[in-house]
N, C-alpha and C positions, 0 to 999 in steps of 0.2 A: 328725518330731517338732518341735514348737515349742520354741524356746529362750528363756530369760530371763536377763538380766544381774542379778546380785545386788547391789543397792545401788550403792555406789561401790567395790566390791571388784575389779571387772574380771573376776570369775569368771562364766562362763556355764554354765547347767545346763538340763536339760530341764524344760518346764513341768509335766510329770508325774513325780513321784518314786516310788520303790519302797520301801514299808514292808516290812521284813524280819523282823517278829516271828513270822511263820508258820513260818520255817525252824527245824527242830529241835523243833517243838512240834505244830502242827496238820497238817503234812505231812511225809512221810518223806524220806530223802536223795534218792531217785530223783526224786520229784515236785518237791523243792526245786531240784534241778539243772535240771530242765526249765524252771521259772519263771525261774531266773537266766539261763540261756542265751537265752531268749526276750526278756527285758528288755534284754540286751546287744544283741541283733539289732535290736530296735525303737528303739534309740538313747536309752533311759532312762538318764540319767547321774547323777541324784541318788538315792543309796541310804541309807536310814536304818535303823540297827540299834542295839543296846545290849548291854552285857555280860550283863544278866540275861535277855535274850530267849532262848527255846529252852531253858528249864530251866537257866539259869545257864551261859551260854557256848555253847550249841548253835547259835545263829544266827551268831555270829561265826565259829565253827569251820566251819560249812557254807560261808560266804562264802570263807573262806581256802582251803578245799579246791577250790572251783569257779571262782574268778575267774582265777587264774593270771596270765598276762601282760596280761589285760584289766583288771587292777586299775588300771592307769594311765589307763584310759579313763573312769573314773567319779569322781564327787565322793562320798566315803565319809564318812558321819557315824556316830558311835557315842556312847554315853552311859556314865556311871559314877555311882556313889553309891547305887544300889539294893543291897539285901543279896545278896551272892554266897555267903554261908555257907549251910549246910543249914538248912531251916526249923526243924528240931528243936533246932538249936544256939542256944538263947536268949541266950547270952553272946557270940555271934559278933561280931567287929569288922571283918568284911570289908564295909564300907559307909561312907557318909558322904563329906564333902568336906574332910577334913584333908589336909595336905601329905603325911603319911606314906602315907595310903591312895591319894591321887591318883597318886603315883609308882608304887605297887604295881599299881594298876588299869590304868594306861596300858600298862605293860609286858606285862601279861597279855593285854590286848586286842590289842596289836600282834602278839604271838606267835600268838594264835588266828587273827587275820586274815591272817597271813603277809605283813605289809606293814611298811614302815619309817616310815610316817606315816599319820595320821588327818586328813582334811580338816577335819572339824568335830567337836570334842569337847565334849559337853554334860553339864552337871550334871543328873542325872535327878530329883532331889528336893532341896528346901531342907534344909540341915543347920544347925539352930539351935544345935548344940553346938560348932561351929567358927567362930572369928572370920572374917568375910567377907574381911578383909585377907589372912589366911593362904591362903584358897582362891584369891583372885585372883592373888596372887604366885606360887603354885605353877603355875597355868595359864599365866601369863605366861612362866615358865621353860620350860614345854613348848613354847611357841611359839618362843622364842629358840633352843631346842635342835633345832628342825625336826621334832619328833615330832608336832606339832599345828599346823595352819595357822590355824584360827579357833576361837573358843570361843562357847558358847551355854548356854541353860538350857531345861529342859523343865518344863511345868506351872507356869508363873510368872504372877503378876498384876502390875498396874501399879507399885505402890510398891516392891516388892523389885527390879524391873527398874531403876527410876530409881536406887535405892540402889546397885546394882551398877555402873551406868554412872558415877555420881558418884564411887564409891570408886576405880574404874579411873582416872578423871581425876586424882584427888588423889594416887594412888600412881604415876601415870605408867605403868600397866600396860595390857595388851591389853584393850580393851572387849568387850562382847558384840556379836557380829555377827548372831546368830540367837536367836529364842525359839520354842519349840515349844509350842503350846497347842491345846486343843480349840476347833474353830471350824467351823461349817457353817451352812447355811441355817436349820437348826432350833436350833442352839446358838450364839447370837451374843453371849455374855457378854464375849468379848474386846474388843468394841467399846466397853464401858463405860469401861475405864481402860487396858488394856494397849496396844491399837492407838494411841490418842491419845498415850500415852507414847512409843511406838516412833517415831511420826511426828516427835515433837519431839526425842528424844534418840538416834535412830538405831538400826537393827537391822531384820532381815527376819523375817517370821512364817512358821513352818512349821505349817500346820494339821493336826492329827491328828483322827481320826474324821470325815473330810470327807463321808463317806456316812452319818453318824449310825448307825454300827454296821451298815450295810446297809439301814437303813430308807429311804434315798433311792435305792435301786437300781431300784425299780419292781416288785419281786417280792412286796411286802407289800400286802395288800388288807384293808380293814376287815371285810368280810363273809366272808372266807375263812380257813381254818386257816393258822397260821404255816408257812412253807415248811420242809420237813424238813431237818435238818442245818445250818440257817443259824445264824449267831452269836447273833442275838437269840432264836431259838427255843430254843437250847441253854442260854442263860444268863439267869437271872432278873434278874441285876444289869442287863444290857443292856435287858431289857424295862422295868424301872423307869426307866431313863435316857431312853428314846426313845418308848415307846408310851404314848399318852394320847389322850383325846378331842380335845384341842386340836391335837395333832400329826396325828391322822388327818384332821382338817378341813383343815389346812394342806397335807398331802400330796395330798389330792384336788384342791385348788385349783392346786397346782403341776403336777399331772398334766394338768389342763385347759390350763394355760398352755403346757406342752410340746406337747400334741396340736395346738394351734392353729398351731404352728410346725413341725410334723412332726419334732420332736426328742424325745429320751428324758429321763426324770428323771435318769438317770446323767449325760447331757450337761450338764444344768442345774446339778447339784450341783458338778461340777468347774469349769465356766466362770463360775458366779457367784463362786466363790472367787477365781479368777484375775482377776476384774474389781475386786477389792477392793484398797485401798492396802496397801503393805508386804508383800504375799504374795510369797515367794521361789519356791516350787514347791508343788504339792499332793501330799502323800504318801498313797499308797494301796497296801494290801497285795493279794496275790493268791495263790490256791492252785492255779490252773491257767493255762497259757499263754494260753488264749483270753480269760480275764478281762483280761489285760494288753492284748490287741489291742482289746478293747472300750473300755478306759480311754483308750488312745491316740487312738482315733477321737473320743472324747467331748471332748477338749480343743481340738478344731478350731473350735468354735463361739465366736464373739465377740459377746457381748451388747452391745446399745446402751445408753447411759445411761438411756433411758426404760425399757428392759426390766429393767435392774438396779433401778431405782426401783420398778417394779411388783412384782418379786419381794420386795423389802424390805418393801413394804406387806403383801403376802400373809403373810409370815413374822413380822411384828411381833406380839408377844404382849402388849404393854402395853395 
């Protein structure tokens, strides 16, 4: 497994990360255990979960029950801020980025994960009801207490990222080390402001939906029915996000690019991301051990600058 050093942190993680949102949701405990053990065996060391994954706590619980002494072998990321109360509880307050809730949420995550520390603790959503200074000070306290090593933010754009880094400097608190954002060959919006801001103000990008919901796996064809049971097939929201005439045309050109080099679309989706600036690791979920094996093989291709430029041109929608 390829390794990458994260910015100036001195931390080294696998080029391929494991997205843990399937645990406790799309796959049962036995299937989750098989994926977890295979990921450990393959040397995947960056693992990304959240308290809300797996129907509010299921993913973290699954990891806590299966990692055991191997917990120390991985870089474990989790998130807070999404609603952890029952959907029908309209007045529930188990959410947000207040100091009160952060301290409550981290203890609950540590308990579910059966660990003493979280390597990366990320705000899942922006909380406009809480002063940013309150959030940053609370997270800094968790770092000082040793319960959290690094902090980050998920689903962020450029200007709030800069605001958070500026606030951390003014307060003398821990800055963001990571930002998690949607980014793929088909979804390149992060290049507009977030990536330039990260290059200037520091932090590493964790791209989610690297395979565009599965659209970049090679199993989708314009003239064929959508594959049975696939995420895009089952979800109209995903179809609206990724399926369009423009994307079909791009997909076909990318497939031709790969065929000329005897590589797969899956290989290209991962390795194009790894060739971009500020990428820490590429997070990809899996429901079967064999998917992990294919993902690990995929990250071994290194694109040349000319190939990166050609793919950029193919995927440019302007």
